[in-house]
N, C-alpha and C positions, 0 to 999 in steps of 0.2 A: 223242283217242281217248278214252269214258269205258271202265274199267273196273269193274265195282262186286262183292264179295266179301264173305260176313262181313260186311254191312253198312259195309264200308271202301271208299268210292269213290276212286276217283285219275284223274284227266287225264295221256293216257300215248303218251308219239312217240320215236323214236326214226329217227338218222339214220347213214348210214356212207360215208365217200366216200375212195377210194383216195389223195388227196393230190396235190401237184404234180410228186413225182418220178418223173423217165422211168421208172425203172428197178424203182418197186414202183406200178405200174399194176394188180396183183393182187391184189387187196382183201386180207390174210389177217386183218383185223380180220371179228369175228360178234355180234352183239346178239340179244338174244330176252325175248317177255314172253308170260307166259301166266297164265290164274286158274286154281288146283290147290285143290283142298280143305282147305288149310292158307289160303291166302291168292293176294294179288298175288305172282307173281315177275318176276323181273326179272334179265337177265344181260350182260354184257360179255364176250368172249374177245378175245384178240390173239394168233394165231397166229406160228409161229417156225421156221426149219429148213428155210427155204427156200419158194419162191413158194407152189407147190402143195401143198405138204407144211403150210407155216403154213395156208392155209384149208383144209385139210381137219380138219386139226387143231380148229383155233376153235370149225368150223359141227359137229364131232364133238360138240366140248366140250357147246356151249349144247342141242344135241339132246337129249346123256345128263340133262344140270342137269333139265331141264323134263319130260323122260318118268319121272324118278326122283321128282320131288315130287308132279307128277300121280298116283303110283299109290300114295301114303301116306294113311293114315288120319287124319281130320281130329283124330283125338285126340295123334295124337304130338308132340312137343316142336317147335315150330317148327324152333328154333335146331338142333338133331340131324338134322334133314330136310334143312336145308340142308349141313351139313358131311357128312354123310355122300351127299345130291349132287355133290358136288364130289367128294368121293376117289373113286364111283364114274367120275367123268370122268375121271379122271384114271387111272383106269384102263386107262381105252377110250382114252384118246391113247396112253396106252402103247401098247395094243395095236395101233395101227396100224405104229410103229417095228420091229415083233418082235422077239423078246427078247433079238437078237446085241445087243451095245452098241455104238455108233458116234457120229463128232464131233459128228455135227448131225442130231442125233433130233427127230423132229416133236413140237412143246411148242405150249403156249399159257398166259399167265396169266389169271388170273381173278375177275372182282367180281362178288357178287351178294347182292338184296337179297331178302326176303320180308316182307312186308307182310299182319299181320293184325291182329285185333281188342286185341291187348295193345300193340303198336308195330310194330318194324321187325326182322327180322333181320339183320345185317351180315355177309358172310364174301366173304374172298378169301386168293390167291395170287397173288405178282409186283407188278407195278405199274399198274396199272390200278386205278384209284380211287375212290371213294365222296367224295360231300360231300352237307351237308347246306344247304339256305339257308332260312334263319327271319329274317324281318324285314330287319334290316341286315349281319346278320352270316352269318358262312360256317366250316361246319366240317369236316375235313378227316375222314373218318370212319375210312381205313384209313391202316396204314403201307406203306410201298415196302420189297417184299423187293429190296434193290439192294446193291450195292457203296458209291455215293456217300452212302444213308441211313443206310449203317452211317459212313461216315466223319463226316456231319455228326451224329452222335448221340454220335459219340467227340469233340467239336467237333475233329476234324481242319480240317473243310471250314466253310463258311460255305453258309446256303442258296442266295447269288448264286452260291457259287464252283460250288457242286455243277451251277447250273445249264449252265453251258457246259465241264463235266468232260471229258475223252475217256473216261473211261468209268461215262458215263449211261446209257447203256443194260445195262447190264452188270446184271444180274441174278441172284438166289441163290435163286431159288424159282418153280418151272412145274409144269403138269400133263404128265405123258407123257415126263418126264427121268430119271425111277424109276420104279418100280410103285406105289407109293406116294407121296403127296406130304400134305405137312402145311398144313392146311387153318384159318390166324387167322380165328375165328369172334368176333362181340363176345360179351363174355361175359353179357350180358344185350342183353335189351330195348332200341332207342330211344326213346325216346317221340315218338307225332308228333300235332298237331292241324291244322284246318284250313287252308291257307296254307302249310303246310310244303312246300319242294321237293326231292325226291332226286335227282340226276347222278349216274352212273353214267357213265364216259369210258374210253379210252385213254391213252397216253401220248402219242400224235399229236396230242392235244388241249391235254392239262396241259404236254406239254413249251413247248406257244408261246403261253399263254393262263393267266397269272396267274390266282391265288383271288380274290384282289380284283375283277378283271374278272371272273374267270366269275360271283360274284355281283352286281358291276352290272349284267352281261347279263340273269341271271336275273332281277329283280327288276324291270327294265325291262319287259323282253317276256311275259312270265309272262303278264300280263292277253291279250294277246293268244292266248293259247295254248301246251301245252308245243313244239308243232312247231316254232313260232316261235323259241323258244328253242333249238334246236337248228340249226336254220336258219344261225342269225347266231353260234352258238359254232365250228361246222365252217367257215362263211365267213371269222371271224377268223384260224383257224390257215391255214386255206391262203393267204389273204391276206398271214400272214408268213412264208413258203415251203413249208409244208406238208410238211417232211420225211418224212414218214409217213401211213401211213395215220389216220386220224379218225374217231372214232364218240361221238358222242353217244347217252344213254338219259336221258329224263327224266319224272319222277312227279313228281306235284303232287298234296297231298295235296285231295279235293273233301269229302268228308263222312268221319268218326270216332265210334264210337263213344264214350257218354257213358264208360263205363268204360275204363281207359286198363288194367288189370292184366294183367298178361300171365298165357296160360293156361297150366296146366302149370306145371312146375321150371323154375325157368331153368338154361342148362346153364352149368356152369361147369366148371374144370380142377382138381382136388385131387391132387396128384404126380403127374399124368398119367392120370388115371382120369376116364372122363366117368360126370357121374352125371347121373343122371336118374328120370322115375317108374318104377315095374315096371311101370306099364300101356303105358306107350308104349314102342312097338314097331314096327324098321324093316323095310319089307319090302323087297327085289333085285327089282325088275321080272322079270330072268332065270328065275328061280328060286320065285318067290311064286306061290301059285294066283291063280285071278280077282279083279279087286281087289273092292274095295266100299267104301262110304262109310262102312261099320261096323265099327268093332275084329272082329277075327274069334276073341279071347281066345288064337288061340296065342303062343305067345312065341318069337321067332326071334335069333338073336345081330345086334349090327352088326355091322359090318366095326370093323377096327382103323384105327387112325390114323395117320402116320406123318410124319416130316419126311424132303425130303431138297435138294438144292442142286442146280443148276443155270439154263443159260441159253441153249442151245442155239444161233442163231446171233447172239445178244448178246454174247458173247467172255464166254461166263461163264470165271470162275476156273480156272484148272489146279489139277489137286491135290487139290480139293476133290471130299466123297465122300457119298453115303446116309449119313443115320444115323437106324435105324427104333427109335426106343423103342416098349415092350410097352405096353398099353393094356387092361384089364379089360375086355372087352367082350361076355364072354358070361355077366357075373352082374350082377345089378341089385342095388342097397344098400337094402335096408330097416330099418324103425326097429320092433324087440321092444316091443310094450306093455307094461308092469308088470304085475304079478297086483294084483286089486281090493285081495286082503287087502294087501299091502303097502301099498297107498295109503292103508289105512281107519286100520294101525299107525301110519304116521306122523303122520296128521289128529287119533290120540288123542295122542298124545305131543306134539304142539304143545299139545294143551287142557292136558294136565296141565304143562306149562311153564309158560305162560303164568298160569294158577290159583293156581299155586306163588308166581310172580311178585306178585300181585297181594295174598295170603295175606299176604305179607312186610310192603308194602307199610303195607296194612290195620296191621296189627299196630304197626308202628312211630306210626301217627298215633297207634292209641289211646294207648299209653303217653307220646308227648308230649302231648295232651292234658289227660292225669291229672296230669302235673306240674307243669301250668301252672297250672290251676284249685286245687291245694291252699293249706289257708288259712297264710297267714306266722305265726300264734301259731303252728302244730306244728313252725316250726322253732327250733331252738334256738341262738340267736347270740350268741355273746362276748362280756359288756361292754368295753366300749374300756377299756382300760388307763388311767389316769391317773398320770404321773410327778410326785412331789414336785420342786417349784424346789433347785437345789444349794443345801447353806450355804456359810455367805459364811465363806472362810478368814479366822482371827487372824493378824495380821503381828507377827513377836516383833521387839522392839526390839534391835538389834543390841547384840552386847558394849560397846563402846567407847564405847556414847551417852553424854552427859554429863548427871547427874542432876539438875534445878534441886533447891536447896536453901532454905528459908528461914534466914534470921538469925537469930537474939533482938534481938527490939529492947534498943537502946542504953536502960537506964533514966533516961540521962542525958534523953538525946532524948525519951523517953516524958514525961519533966516538963514540957519546955519546950514 
């Protein structure tokens, strides 16, 4: 089925099956799709707490999330809308079980995507998953809130060992187990392009079909439509035992606006505080005035976020309790503009400093040029010193040397 919202066109299909377990023929999974003022919304929830209670919980969660998103203004930040909608669904599911604590309250996992011109927001609580299939690659967009996932991350289990672990279905987070639920929201929109495929699935599918197998089925069957992808994935899980309810929801991106810049400010966590644009205001459908597609300009506080730990009939870890951190939800951060005079003063100071530096460089260059052009005759160079050769030393005769004497000629010899 094709759907269009804000210039984004998707091919959408969903399929949910009770599976092959005779004791689970009441389907506790629920899914839904809607075009909202913000964009395309898709949700998959997996109920728990007993057959009827689990089905009621998952259906109530899907219904509440869609109604909340449909009641928002288009100017609200998409990621904040999705977070608020799931938090509100958590309170609605909690109300089904009453105020008293019980060992097996109605509860539900949840995974949802909101596709808009800036990309896709992804949020979840529990072990239902979201995937992106792009070409030959598949990427898991969510992290299971489960005990075995924590053991894998602590390197106490391998991913292969986690699949066969006896506590594989023991989750640490779900809607309805505590008054508030901590919703994991992707910190920034997921960039999308035509040809990308998003898959939302309950654990009845992902327990029996591996990520590479999911990717192979999507690539091979998406040309026949998203309904064909859903049918083959569910059939494959049932062929391998179908030990749980199986749900698959597939969104194929047909058209996407050329501009993929996210609208508004990206939602992000800074010390437990949600930061958003001041103009972005969430509306609670139960207390808001008549809905309109235009922002009425009234500032309303957003609802606080929270965390909780549970798992209903999925054998939750005993002794775990809810942890509710505080969020600054009734104040919007803003940035105060600097006075114009301060900006001009800084500009003039920078100009003066640059001018002083240039003047110093020019003076140095001028002095060096004058020195190089000076007449060589003006410089007094001392004449070179000429050293006389050393006088030869007179060697005195030693005292005991014999002095030759001339003997007088013999007269007789002289006459001969």
